Structure formats: structure tokens, C-alpha cells
Backbone bond lengths (Angstrom), bond angles and torsions (degrees), N, CA, C in turn:
res aa  C-N    CA-C-N  psi(-1)  N-CA   C-N-CA  omega(-1)  CA-C   N-CA-C  phi
1 M - - - 1.451 - - 1.526 108.38 -
2 I 1.311 116.80 129.24 1.461 121.67 177.50 1.519 108.80 -109.35
3 D 1.308 115.44 123.70 1.467 122.65 174.31 1.523 105.96 -86.33
4 V 1.321 116.74 99.70 1.463 122.50 -170.56 1.528 112.64 -55.73
5 N 1.314 118.03 -43.00 1.465 120.70 -176.68 1.524 113.66 -71.40
6 N 1.308 117.73 -15.76 1.464 121.08 -179.63 1.522 112.62 -118.73
7 A 1.317 116.11 11.85 1.462 120.75 -177.74 1.525 111.33 -90.50
8 V 1.305 114.74 155.62 1.456 121.94 166.44 1.527 105.67 -105.92
9 A 1.312 116.38 155.45 1.466 120.76 -171.03 1.524 113.24 -53.93
10 R 1.327 118.32 -39.38 1.472 119.56 -175.53 1.530 113.17 -63.38
11 E 1.334 118.01 -19.37 1.466 119.81 177.87 1.524 111.57 -64.96
12 F 1.324 116.64 -25.80 1.460 120.86 -179.05 1.527 112.29 -75.76
13 S 1.321 117.46 -6.65 1.466 120.17 180.00 1.526 111.46 -63.02
14 T 1.312 117.41 -14.96 1.468 121.18 176.66 1.526 111.80 -79.71
15 L 1.344 116.81 -8.76 1.463 121.98 179.72 1.527 108.23 -113.70
16 P 1.325 118.03 97.14 1.465 121.22 -175.20 1.529 112.78 -51.76
17 G 1.337 114.54 133.99 1.458 120.90 177.36 1.517 114.74 89.55
18 T 1.326 117.34 -1.44 1.468 119.19 -179.22 1.524 113.01 -107.61
19 Y 1.334 117.07 -16.16 1.461 120.44 -176.71 1.513 109.04 -113.86
20 P 1.313 119.42 130.78 1.458 129.41 10.46 1.527 115.34 -98.74
21 T 1.341 118.39 -17.85 1.466 120.48 -169.23 1.518 113.77 -63.17
22 I 1.325 117.94 -60.50 1.467 121.15 -177.76 1.527 109.95 -63.67
23 A 1.307 116.34 -42.94 1.469 120.82 -178.91 1.523 111.51 -58.56
24 T 1.308 116.85 -46.04 1.466 120.81 -178.91 1.520 111.05 -63.61
25 K 1.315 117.13 -40.66 1.470 120.42 178.06 1.523 110.73 -61.79
26 L 1.314 117.17 -44.34 1.465 120.12 -178.71 1.523 111.60 -64.45
27 V 1.317 116.40 -42.91 1.466 120.23 -179.19 1.526 110.54 -64.95
28 K 1.321 116.62 -42.27 1.470 120.15 -178.12 1.525 113.00 -74.52
29 R 1.321 117.38 -31.43 1.467 120.58 -174.17 1.523 114.11 -93.58
30 G 1.325 117.59 -11.68 1.464 120.92 178.68 1.501 110.82 -75.89
31 P 1.288 118.51 178.17 1.463 128.03 7.02 1.530 111.97 -79.83
32 F 1.312 114.61 158.61 1.455 122.37 -179.49 1.523 110.03 -115.63
33 S 1.327 115.49 150.05 1.466 120.67 177.22 1.523 111.39 -91.15
34 T 1.332 115.68 -29.74 1.463 120.96 -177.02 1.527 109.69 -141.73
35 K 1.314 115.95 164.67 1.462 119.66 174.56 1.523 110.57 -66.07
36 A 1.330 117.14 -35.45 1.468 120.26 178.38 1.530 110.33 -59.21
37 E 1.307 116.61 -42.52 1.467 121.44 177.80 1.535 110.18 -63.94
38 M 1.316 116.01 -39.34 1.462 120.71 178.30 1.529 110.50 -61.53
39 Y 1.338 116.48 -49.15 1.462 120.08 -179.77 1.524 111.36 -63.79
40 A 1.320 117.44 -37.29 1.466 121.62 179.89 1.528 111.80 -64.60
41 S 1.320 117.38 -21.85 1.467 120.63 -178.73 1.527 112.81 -75.99
42 L 1.315 116.99 -14.94 1.462 120.15 -178.59 1.528 110.52 -81.30
43 D 1.335 115.92 155.85 1.459 121.31 -170.46 1.521 115.49 -87.07
44 S 1.305 118.89 -23.87 1.464 119.08 -174.05 1.522 111.11 -138.27
45 P 1.338 115.39 157.25 1.468 119.36 175.72 1.531 111.80 -60.45
46 E 1.327 116.74 -32.33 1.468 120.31 179.94 1.529 111.21 -65.38
47 E 1.328 116.21 -41.32 1.464 119.51 177.81 1.528 110.62 -64.44
48 K 1.317 116.11 -42.14 1.468 120.25 -179.89 1.524 110.70 -62.88
49 E 1.322 116.67 -44.31 1.466 120.32 -179.92 1.531 111.38 -65.12
50 R 1.319 116.11 -40.13 1.468 119.66 178.63 1.527 110.04 -60.26
51 L 1.341 116.51 -46.45 1.459 120.49 -178.36 1.529 111.47 -68.48
52 K 1.329 117.32 -36.01 1.472 120.47 -178.90 1.527 112.33 -63.27
53 Q 1.319 117.06 -22.40 1.470 120.12 176.07 1.530 111.12 -59.92
54 Y 1.324 115.51 -25.58 1.465 121.06 -175.30 1.528 112.32 -112.10
55 D 1.312 116.93 18.56 1.467 120.97 -174.28 1.528 112.83 -52.22
56 R 1.315 117.69 -40.64 1.473 120.27 -178.24 1.530 112.02 -68.76
57 N 1.338 117.15 -15.40 1.465 121.57 179.01 1.528 112.91 -95.04
58 L 1.331 116.46 4.46 1.464 121.09 -176.75 1.512 110.21 -118.23
59 K 1.325 115.53 143.07 1.459 119.05 173.61 1.522 108.70 -138.47
60 I 1.318 114.43 154.64 1.459 121.99 178.78 1.524 107.00 -112.82
61 A 1.314 115.97 113.25 1.465 121.73 177.56 1.528 108.00 -124.55
62 K 1.296 115.40 167.38 1.461 120.66 178.25 1.528 109.45 -62.25
63 R 1.334 116.14 138.73 1.464 119.90 178.43 1.524 110.23 -66.36
64 D 1.311 115.42 134.71 1.463 122.60 178.78 1.525 107.13 -117.99
65 S 1.319 116.66 106.85 1.466 120.74 -174.34 1.528 112.47 -61.70
66 E 1.322 118.43 -32.22 1.468 120.21 179.59 1.528 111.68 -70.10
67 V 1.314 116.77 -38.77 1.466 119.99 177.57 1.521 109.28 -65.19
68 R 1.321 116.69 -44.39 1.473 120.24 179.27 1.529 110.78 -62.84
69 R 1.298 117.03 -43.23 1.468 120.40 -179.80 1.540 109.35 -60.27
70 Y 1.325 116.73 -42.21 1.466 120.23 178.00 1.533 110.86 -62.98
71 K 1.316 116.39 -47.99 1.460 119.93 -177.14 1.529 112.12 -64.13
72 E 1.308 117.47 -28.75 1.464 121.15 179.99 1.529 112.21 -87.86
73 S 1.320 117.10 -4.77 1.465 121.00 -177.38 1.526 111.44 -79.39
74 Q 1.312 115.35 162.24 1.466 120.85 176.38 1.524 111.33 -64.58
75 I 1.324 117.68 -30.31 1.465 121.19 179.29 1.519 110.10 -59.81
76 C 1.312 116.98 -48.63 1.464 120.07 -178.87 1.522 110.51 -67.08
77 K 1.316 117.41 -38.82 1.465 119.29 179.47 1.523 110.42 -59.20
78 Y 1.324 116.71 -35.11 1.463 120.69 178.18 1.530 110.71 -78.16
79 E 1.332 116.70 -52.48 1.467 120.46 -175.34 1.516 112.38 -70.01
80 C 1.313 116.97 -35.40 1.465 120.59 -176.90 1.522 111.43 -84.01
81 K 1.332 117.13 -6.88 1.471 122.89 177.76 1.520 111.85 54.95
82 G 1.338 116.32 39.86 1.456 120.30 175.96 1.510 114.20 81.23
83 G 1.292 119.44 2.34 1.456 122.13 178.91 1.503 109.68 -161.22
84 G 1.288 116.59 174.89 1.454 119.62 -179.15 1.521 111.51 -76.53
85 S 1.293 115.97 149.14 1.457 120.31 172.23 1.521 106.51 -117.38
86 D 1.307 116.61 153.74 1.459 119.21 179.55 1.520 110.95 -59.31
87 Y 1.320 116.47 -41.42 1.461 120.28 -179.08 1.522 110.54 -62.13
88 R 1.322 116.99 -50.99 1.466 121.33 -178.31 1.531 110.43 -66.16
89 S 1.322 117.68 -40.12 1.465 120.63 178.87 1.526 110.99 -60.70
90 K 1.336 116.62 -39.35 1.464 120.21 178.26 1.522 110.93 -67.52
91 Q 1.326 116.80 -38.00 1.465 119.73 177.51 1.527 110.73 -63.13
92 I 1.309 116.53 -45.18 1.466 120.91 -178.83 1.521 110.05 -66.55
93 A 1.327 117.42 -42.07 1.465 120.60 178.56 1.525 110.77 -61.60
94 G 1.328 117.00 -40.56 1.465 120.43 177.31 1.509 111.83 -63.19
95 L 1.312 116.41 -40.90 1.463 121.54 177.47 1.524 110.51 -62.24
96 Q 1.327 116.41 -44.42 1.463 120.42 178.65 1.525 110.66 -62.64
97 Q 1.316 116.62 -43.13 1.466 120.73 -179.25 1.523 110.73 -63.26
98 D 1.328 116.96 -43.99 1.468 121.14 179.26 1.516 111.75 -59.84
99 R 1.304 117.28 -36.69 1.467 121.11 -177.16 1.524 112.77 -75.11
100 R 1.310 117.01 -17.85 1.467 119.90 179.40 1.519 111.70 -75.53
101 Y 1.309 116.76 -20.15 1.465 120.70 -176.14 1.486 112.19 -105.52
């Protein structure tokens, strides 16, 4: 599951055909309030259709500046090995959940 508003572009590498072009656009043009807004941000019907193939793997959550700062840091680039790991993704999701309450 990719949290679009808190993702860095390399996380989309797990979704064939979305990295780097679509992923970079989403990261730069977000945050989004809805998936419809996310799809509307793309430039072509082909990009929208490509991304819609993975709709069930995408979620829109509130942007968390601390999570983004971590993901953009050199620490994450080293520990995450250039992409998300299930372990790290679960840690970040837990952190996000804790902050909502």
C-alpha cells in the first residue's frame, strides 16, 4: 500500500509503469484530498489509466511532514535500500496511526 501524500517517488517503483514519470508528478503535485484529485493532476489519459491499474494499492492520507522528512533523509535511502520495505512501511504506518489519536 502506498500512501500517496507521504510517499517519495522511488516507492512507486513497486508499481510497474509508474516510476519515475507518474510518481514524480504525484509527489510534486500533492498533497491530494481525494483520489479523484490525484488522478486529475496527471497530464494524459494514458497516465491516469496506468495508475488506475493500481488503485487498490494507493491511499490518500493526511500529509505528515515528519514521515516525509524521514523518507527523504539519507538514513532512509540507506535503510530502505532505494524503496520501501514491509518492515519499514509498517513502522511508518504505525507512527502515522499513533499521531492521529
